[in-house]
C-alpha positions in Angstrom: 6.8 3.9 -5.4 5.2 0.4 -5.0 3.5 0.5 -8.4 6.8 1.7 -9.9 8.6 -1.3 -8.4 5.9 -3.6 -9.9 6.2 -1.9 -13.3 10.0 -2.5 -13.1 9.5 -6.2 -12.2 7.0 -6.5 -15.0 9.5 -4.8 -17.3 12.2 -7.3 -16.3 9.8 -10.2 -17.0 9.1 -8.7 -20.4 12.8 -8.3 -21.1 13.5 -11.9 -20.1 10.8 -13.1 -22.4 12.3 -11.1 -25.3 15.8 -12.5 -24.5 14.3 -16.0 -24.6 12.8 -15.2 -28.0 9.2 -14.9 -26.9 6.7 -12.0 -27.2 4.5 -10.5 -24.6 0.9 -11.1 -25.3 -1.3 -8.2 -26.5 -3.0 -8.2 -23.1 0.4 -7.7 -21.4 0.9 -11.2 -20.0 4.3 -12.7 -20.0 3.9 -16.5 -20.6 5.6 -18.5 -17.9 6.4 -15.6 -15.6 3.6 -14.9 -13.1 4.5 -12.0 -10.8 1.6 -13.0 -8.4 3.6 -16.3 -7.7 7.1 -14.8 -8.0 6.7 -11.9 -5.5 5.6 -14.0 -2.5 8.3 -16.6 -3.3 11.0 -14.0 -3.3 9.7 -12.5 -0.1 9.5 -15.9 1.6 5.7 -15.6 2.1 3.7 -18.8 1.8 0.5 -18.8 0.0 0.4 -15.3 -1.5 -1.8 -14.5 -4.4 -2.9 -17.8 -5.9 -5.5 -19.3 -8.1 -8.0 -17.1 -9.8 -7.2 -14.1 -7.7 -3.5 -14.5 -8.5 -4.2 -14.7 -12.2 -6.4 -11.7 -12.2 -4.0 -9.7 -10.0 -1.0 -10.7 -12.2 -2.8 -9.7 -15.4 -4.1 -6.4 -14.0 -0.7 -5.6 -12.5 1.0 -6.2 -15.9 -1.6 -4.0 -17.5 -0.9 -1.1 -15.0 -4.4 -1.3 -13.3 -3.5 -1.0 -9.7 -6.6 0.7 -8.3 -8.2 -2.2 -6.5 -6.9 -2.8 -2.9 -6.0 -6.5 -3.7 -3.9 -5.3 -6.6 -2.5 -2.7 -4.4 -1.3 -5.5 -2.1 0.6 -7.0 -5.0 2.2 -3.6 -5.7 3.0 -3.3 -2.0 4.8 -6.7 -2.1 6.8 -5.5 -5.1 7.6 -2.2 -3.3 8.9 -4.1 -0.2 11.1 -6.3 -2.5 12.6 -3.7 -4.8 14.0 -0.3 -4.1 14.3 2.2 -6.9 16.8 5.0 -6.6 16.7 8.2 -8.6 17.6 7.7 -12.3 20.5 9.7 -13.5 19.0 12.5 -15.6 22.2 12.9 -17.5 22.0 9.3 -18.8 20.3 9.4 -22.2 20.6 5.8 -23.2 19.5 5.2 -26.8 20.5 1.6 -27.4 22.1 -1.5 -26.1 21.7 -2.9 -22.5 21.6 0.6 -21.1 18.8 1.6 -23.4 16.9 -1.5 -22.4 17.4 -0.7 -18.8 16.2 2.8 -19.2 13.1 1.5 -21.0 12.4 -0.9 -18.1 12.8 1.8 -15.5 10.6 4.3 -17.4 7.8 1.9 -18.4 4.3 2.4 -17.2 3.4 -1.3 -16.9 1.0 -1.2 -19.8 0.7 -4.0 -22.3 2.2 -1.9 -25.1 5.1 -0.8 -22.9 5.9 -4.4 -22.0 5.6 -5.5 -25.6 8.1 -2.8 -26.6 10.5 -4.0 -23.9 10.3 -7.6 -25.1 10.9 -6.5 -28.7 13.9 -4.4 -27.7 15.3 -7.3 -25.8 14.8 -9.8 -28.7 16.6 -7.4 -31.0 19.6 -7.2 -28.6 19.8 -11.0 -28.1 20.3 -11.5 -31.9 23.9 -10.4 -31.3 24.6 -13.4 -29.0 25.9 -16.7 -30.1 24.6 -19.1 -27.4 22.7 -19.5 -24.2 25.8 -18.6 -22.1 26.1 -15.2 -23.8 22.3 -14.6 -23.5 22.6 -15.4 -19.7 25.5 -13.0 -19.5 23.5 -10.3 -21.2 20.6 -10.8 -18.7 23.1 -10.5 -15.8 24.5 -7.3 -17.4 21.0 -6.0 -17.6 20.6 -6.5 -13.9 23.9 -4.8 -13.1 23.0 -1.9 -15.4 19.6 -1.4 -13.7 21.5 -1.4 -10.4 24.5 0.8 -11.2 22.9 3.3 -13.5 19.3 3.5 -12.2 19.6 2.5 -8.5 17.3 -0.5 -8.7 18.1 -3.1 -6.0 16.6 -6.1 -4.3 15.9 -5.8 -0.6 14.6 -7.7 2.4 16.9 -10.7 2.4 15.6 -12.0 -1.0 16.6 -15.5 -1.9 16.6 -16.0 -5.6 16.9 -19.8 -5.0 13.2 -19.6 -3.8 12.3 -18.9 -7.4 13.2 -22.5 -8.5 9.8 -23.8 -7.2 7.7 -21.2 -9.1 9.8 -20.7 -12.3 11.0 -24.2 -13.1 14.2 -24.6 -15.2 13.2 -23.2 -18.6 15.3 -20.5 -20.3 13.0 -17.6 -19.3 13.2 -18.6 -15.6 17.0 -18.8 -15.8 17.2 -15.4 -17.5 14.8 -13.8 -15.0 17.0 -15.1 -12.1 20.2 -13.9 -13.9 18.7 -10.3 -14.1 17.8 -10.4 -10.4 21.2 -11.7 -9.4 22.7 -8.7 -11.3 20.6 -6.5 -9.0 22.0 -8.0 -5.8 
C-alpha cells in the first residue's frame, strides 16, 4: 500500500509537469518536484530525506525501485500521507480528466509510466485558454482522484507547508491544486 501511495504521488507530480507543459525526464525525474522534500514537508517532519540521500531516494522512488530500506522509508512516508481506496471496477475511463486519474492510480511508478502520464496531461491542457483554467483542471483532477478512486490526504496535512519546498512556479501551484482537490 505504501509503494502504491508513492506511485500515485509520483503520478500526480508527472501530471502537474504535463499540465505545466513540461516532460518527465527519461530517468523518471520530474524537474522541480522532489518527493523526498515534499513528503516530509506535508507531514510536518523536519529534516527528512535531504541532500544526496534525498536525491537518490527520490530518483529511485520515481523509478519504482523501493527495495532498499531507506527507500522503503520514503514509501512509508507516502503511505502515511495518502490513503487509497478501492478503485471502482466499473469505471472504464478512456479520456479526459477521469482517464488521467485512472492512469495515475494504475501507474507502477516507472519512468515510462510517469512519462505517459505527463504526455496525457499535456494533451489535456491544450484545451485550456489560460493559467486559471489550467489550475481549475488540476483541482478537478484531485477531485476526480478522490471521488472516483478513493484517494485522499490524511494525517492533518497542511498544503501551505509546501510553499517552502515548491516555491511559486506554475508546477508547484498545480501540484498544490491537485492536493487541495484531494482534501
